[in-house]
C-alpha positions in Angstrom: 18.1 -9.0 -14.2 17.5 -6.3 -16.7 14.7 -4.7 -14.3 17.6 -4.0 -12.5 19.9 -0.1 -13.0 22.8 -0.6 -11.4 25.5 -2.6 -12.8 26.7 -2.8 -9.2 23.8 -4.2 -7.8 23.6 -6.5 -11.1 27.2 -8.1 -10.2 26.7 -8.3 -6.5 23.2 -10.0 -6.8 24.4 -12.5 -9.0 27.8 -13.3 -7.6 27.5 -12.6 -3.9 25.6 -14.0 -1.2 25.0 -10.3 0.1 23.9 -8.7 -2.9 20.8 -8.1 -4.7 17.7 -8.3 -1.9 15.5 -9.7 -5.1 17.8 -12.1 -6.2 18.5 -13.6 -2.6 14.5 -13.6 -1.7 14.1 -15.6 -5.1 16.5 -18.6 -4.4 14.9 -18.6 -0.7 11.8 -18.9 -2.6 12.8 -21.2 -5.2 14.1 -23.3 -1.9 11.2 -23.5 -0.1 9.0 -24.6 -2.9 11.5 -27.7 -3.6 12.8 -26.4 -6.8 16.2 -27.9 -7.3 19.6 -26.5 -8.9 20.8 -22.9 -9.1 18.9 -20.4 -9.4 19.2 -19.8 -13.1 17.6 -23.3 -13.4 14.9 -23.2 -10.8 13.9 -19.8 -12.5 13.9 -21.7 -16.2 11.4 -24.5 -14.2 9.3 -22.0 -12.3 8.4 -20.0 -15.5 7.5 -23.3 -18.2 3.7 -23.1 -18.9 2.4 -26.4 -16.6 4.2 -25.3 -13.3 2.0 -24.5 -10.4 2.9 -20.8 -9.6 0.2 -19.6 -8.5 -0.3 -22.4 -5.6 3.0 -22.3 -4.8 3.3 -18.8 -4.3 0.1 -19.2 -1.7 1.7 -21.6 -0.1 4.9 -19.5 0.7 2.7 -16.1 1.2 0.2 -18.1 4.1 3.7 -19.5 5.8 5.1 -16.4 6.2 1.4 -14.6 7.4 1.5 -18.1 10.3 5.0 -16.2 10.9 3.5 -12.9 11.5 1.0 -14.1 13.3 3.6 -16.1 15.8 5.4 -12.9 15.7 8.7 -14.3 14.3 8.9 -11.6 11.0 7.1 -8.5 11.0 4.4 -7.8 8.4 6.8 -5.6 5.7 9.0 -9.0 5.3 6.4 -10.8 3.5 5.9 -7.7 1.1 9.9 -8.0 0.4 9.1 -11.7 -0.9 6.5 -10.1 -3.1 8.0 -7.6 -4.8 11.0 -10.1 -5.7 8.7 -12.7 -7.0 5.9 -10.0 -8.6 9.2 -8.5 -10.1 10.7 -11.6 -11.4 7.3 -12.5 -13.0 6.5 -9.5 -14.7 10.1 -9.3 -16.1 9.2 -12.8 -18.0 5.6 -11.7 -19.0 3.6 -14.0 -16.3 0.5 -12.6 -16.4 -2.2 -14.6 -14.8 -1.7 -14.1 -11.1 -3.9 -11.3 -9.6 -1.7 -9.5 -7.4 -4.3 -7.7 -5.5 -6.3 -10.5 -4.6 -3.7 -12.4 -3.5 -2.3 -10.1 -1.0 -5.9 -8.7 -0.3 -5.5 -10.1 3.2 -1.8 -9.2 4.4 -1.4 -6.3 6.3 0.9 -3.7 5.2 2.6 -2.9 8.7 5.2 -0.2 8.7 7.0 1.2 6.4 10.0 2.5 8.9 12.3 0.6 10.9 12.3 1.3 14.8 15.5 2.4 15.4 17.3 5.4 16.0 20.7 7.8 14.8 24.0 6.7 17.0 24.7 9.9 19.8 27.9 11.6 19.2 29.2 10.0 21.6 29.0 6.7 20.1 30.5 7.9 17.0 33.7 9.0 19.1 33.8 5.4 20.3 33.9 4.1 17.2 36.5 6.7 15.5 38.7 5.2 18.2 39.1 2.0 16.4 43.0 1.9 15.2 42.5 2.1 11.4 43.8 5.1 9.4 40.7 4.7 7.7 37.8 5.0 10.2 37.7 7.8 11.0 37.9 9.0 7.5 34.8 6.8 6.8 32.7 8.0 9.4 33.3 11.6 9.9 32.1 12.0 5.9 29.0 9.5 5.7 27.9 11.6 9.2 28.1 14.9 8.1 27.5 14.0 4.2 24.7 12.2 4.7 25.3 10.1 1.9 25.0 6.0 1.6 27.2 3.5 1.6 27.1 2.8 -2.0 28.7 5.9 -2.9 32.1 4.6 -1.6 32.0 2.6 -5.0 32.3 5.6 -7.2 34.5 8.3 -5.2 37.9 8.9 -6.2 40.1 11.7 -4.6 39.3 14.4 -7.0 35.6 14.2 -6.1 36.3 15.6 -2.8 37.2 19.8 -3.5 37.6 22.7 -0.3 36.0 25.4 -1.4 36.2 27.2 2.5 39.5 28.3 4.3 38.9 26.2 7.2 38.4 22.9 4.8 34.6 22.4 4.3 34.6 20.7 1.2 32.3 19.7 -1.7 31.7 16.1 -2.1 30.7 14.3 -6.4 28.5 12.0 -5.1 27.8 9.0 -7.5 30.3 10.6 -9.7 29.5 10.1 -13.5 26.0 8.2 -13.1 23.0 9.5 -13.5 22.0 9.7 -9.9 24.8 12.1 -9.1 24.5 14.9 -6.9 26.8 17.3 -4.3 26.9 17.5 -0.9 29.4 18.8 1.5 31.4 17.4 4.8 33.0 19.4 7.8 36.3 20.3 8.2 37.1 17.7 10.2 35.9 15.1 7.9 38.4 16.6 5.0 41.0 16.8 7.5 41.2 12.7 8.5 40.5 12.3 4.5 43.4 14.4 3.5 45.7 12.6 6.3 44.5 9.3 5.1 45.6 10.1 1.7 48.7 12.0 2.5 50.0 8.6 4.6 49.3 6.5 1.3 51.3 9.3 -0.4 54.2 9.2 2.0 54.2 5.7 1.9 54.8 5.6 -1.6 51.7 5.2 -3.8 51.3 8.0 -6.3 48.2 9.6 -5.3 46.1 11.7 -7.9 42.9 12.8 -9.1 41.7 9.2 -10.0 42.7 7.4 -6.9 40.2 5.8 -5.2 39.7 7.5 -1.6 39.3 3.7 0.2 41.5 1.2 -0.2 43.0 -1.7 1.0 45.6 -1.9 3.9 49.2 -3.6 2.7 51.7 -5.4 4.4 54.0 -2.6 5.8 56.6 -5.3 5.8 57.1 -5.7 2.4 58.0 -2.4 1.2 56.6 0.0 -1.1 54.8 -2.9 -3.1 51.8 -3.3 -1.8 51.4 0.4 -0.9 51.9 0.8 -4.9 49.6 -1.2 -6.2 46.5 0.0 -4.3 43.4 -1.7 -4.5 39.5 -0.4 -4.4 38.4 -1.2 -0.8 34.6 -2.2 -1.9 31.4 -1.3 -0.1 30.6 -4.6 1.3 34.4 -4.6 2.7 33.5 -1.2 4.2 30.7 -2.7 5.8 32.6 -5.5 7.3 35.1 -3.1 8.6 32.6 -0.8 10.2 30.9 -3.4 11.7 34.3 -5.3 13.4 35.1 -1.2 14.5 31.8 -1.6 16.6 32.2 -4.6 18.3 35.6 -4.2 19.5 34.2 -0.6 20.7 31.7 -2.1 22.6 28.6 -0.4 20.2 27.4 -4.2 19.2 27.0 -6.5 21.8 24.4 -9.4 21.6 21.6 -9.0 21.2 19.0 -8.7 23.9 16.4 -11.8 24.0 13.2 -10.7 22.1 15.5 -8.4 20.1 16.0 -8.8 16.4 18.0 -5.6 15.8 20.4 -3.4 17.0 19.5 -0.4 18.6 21.0 2.0 15.4 22.2 0.7 12.0 25.8 -0.1 11.4 26.3 2.2 8.2 22.6 4.0 7.9 22.5 4.9 11.1 24.9 7.9 10.2 22.8 8.8 7.5 20.0 9.7 9.8 22.2 11.1 11.7 23.5 13.8 9.4 19.5 14.3 8.4 18.8 14.6 12.6 21.3 16.8 13.0 21.6 19.3 10.0 17.6 19.6 10.2 18.0 21.7 13.5 19.5 24.7 12.5 19.2 24.4 7.9 15.7 24.5 5.8 14.5 21.2 5.6 14.1 20.9 1.5 18.0 21.9 1.6 18.9 18.6 3.6 16.7 16.6 1.3 18.7 18.3 -1.8 21.9 17.4 0.4 21.4 13.9 0.6 20.0 13.0 -3.1 16.5 12.6 -1.7 13.5 13.7 -4.8 11.6 16.7 -2.9 8.4 16.0 -5.0 7.5 18.5 -7.7 9.8 21.0 -6.5 12.3 19.0 -8.1 11.4 20.5 -11.3 11.0 24.2 -9.4 13.4 24.6 -6.0 17.1 25.1 -7.7 19.4 26.3 -5.1 22.3 27.4 -5.8 25.4 26.1 -4.9 26.4 28.9 -2.7 23.1 29.2 -1.0 23.6 25.3 -0.3 26.6 25.8 1.1 25.6 29.2 3.5 22.9 27.3 4.8 25.3 24.1 5.4 28.0 25.7 7.5 25.0 26.7 10.0 25.1 23.2 10.6 29.0 22.5 10.6 29.1 22.8 14.6 26.4 20.4 14.8 28.0 18.1 12.6 31.4 18.4 14.1 32.4 14.8 16.1 35.2 16.1 18.0 35.5 19.1 20.2 34.8 22.3 18.0 37.5 24.8 17.2 37.3 27.9 18.7 35.7 29.9 15.3 32.8 27.0 15.3 32.3 27.5 19.2 31.6 31.1 18.4 29.2 30.4 15.6 27.3 27.9 18.3 26.9 30.5 20.8 26.4 33.2 18.5 23.1 31.1 17.1 21.8 30.3 20.3 22.1 34.0 21.6 20.0 35.1 18.5 17.4 32.4 19.4 17.0 34.0 22.4 16.7 37.6 21.4 14.1 36.2 18.6 12.2 34.3 21.4 12.4 37.3 23.8 11.0 39.5 21.0 8.3 37.1 20.1 6.9 36.9 23.6 6.8 41.0 23.9 9.6 41.2 26.0 12.3 42.6 23.8 11.6 45.6 21.3 11.6 44.4 17.4 14.3 47.0 17.1 16.5 45.7 19.7 18.9 44.0 17.5 19.4 46.7 14.7 20.0 49.4 17.8 22.7 47.0 19.3 
């Protein structure tokens, strides 16, 4: 557990089946090799000096490799198990396993999944789900590009409008080592603000410290439920979005032979952000707004907030899901016009000083 940095990840991994992948795979491994009891009891037995650890690990890897050959699982699944078991061994001073020798015959597999970003039309359909929270959730993630886990830290005071039309700056993972900031579209900010104002109207004392996402309440119980907000955790948000997808016809049964849907329920919105934003923004700025490392540039590339905002404003039309406003549409038309002029200049069909003269 000491090897896991995030307190919330440790907690989820310890108490919830859907939590920490390493903990879940360890449990599956321990069950496979026949260790009895809870995961703590199984772990204690596994680290005993006289336990045949190497042969048990070899047995699991051989069984998984057969599944890969039968195309029941992909190669990367094996490496997910290896990562969990190896981490457990390292943290418990088990140094006698030669991992390089043990994994020599294993294929690395692809490091990316064969999926896509959701389309704008699919996001529109999803946002028609009859829950006030859904539009704010979806518009924010597809236009801000943050991960699902960021909602666990997000309070109303972390979302600050920075332009007159409603583009807002968002502090992601506020107060944590991983904190960074990004932006959301006016459409997203309007949806979130409408949700917060509705809560205030129902009797909740909404402040800057209020969680942006909270559970619903029984309207028949008066203001009691509204005045006692409970934060909506990420696993509940995931369930909410998955239910919305099923209700809106975006999560029908998988086709025969398929193990995954065309796009991921939550991470797909992050892919949507990157795919759309990079059409008009500098790629390195997109990476910064997604909280990604930029390699050696982390130490040297220091764009100001205004520089990032100016670049982000170019992407606002592309990240707006519903029909854009007149101002946004004019921005799109102007951008297309300038690209056309530059293309004609590059081809020699237009004088290079044409724009200056006109």
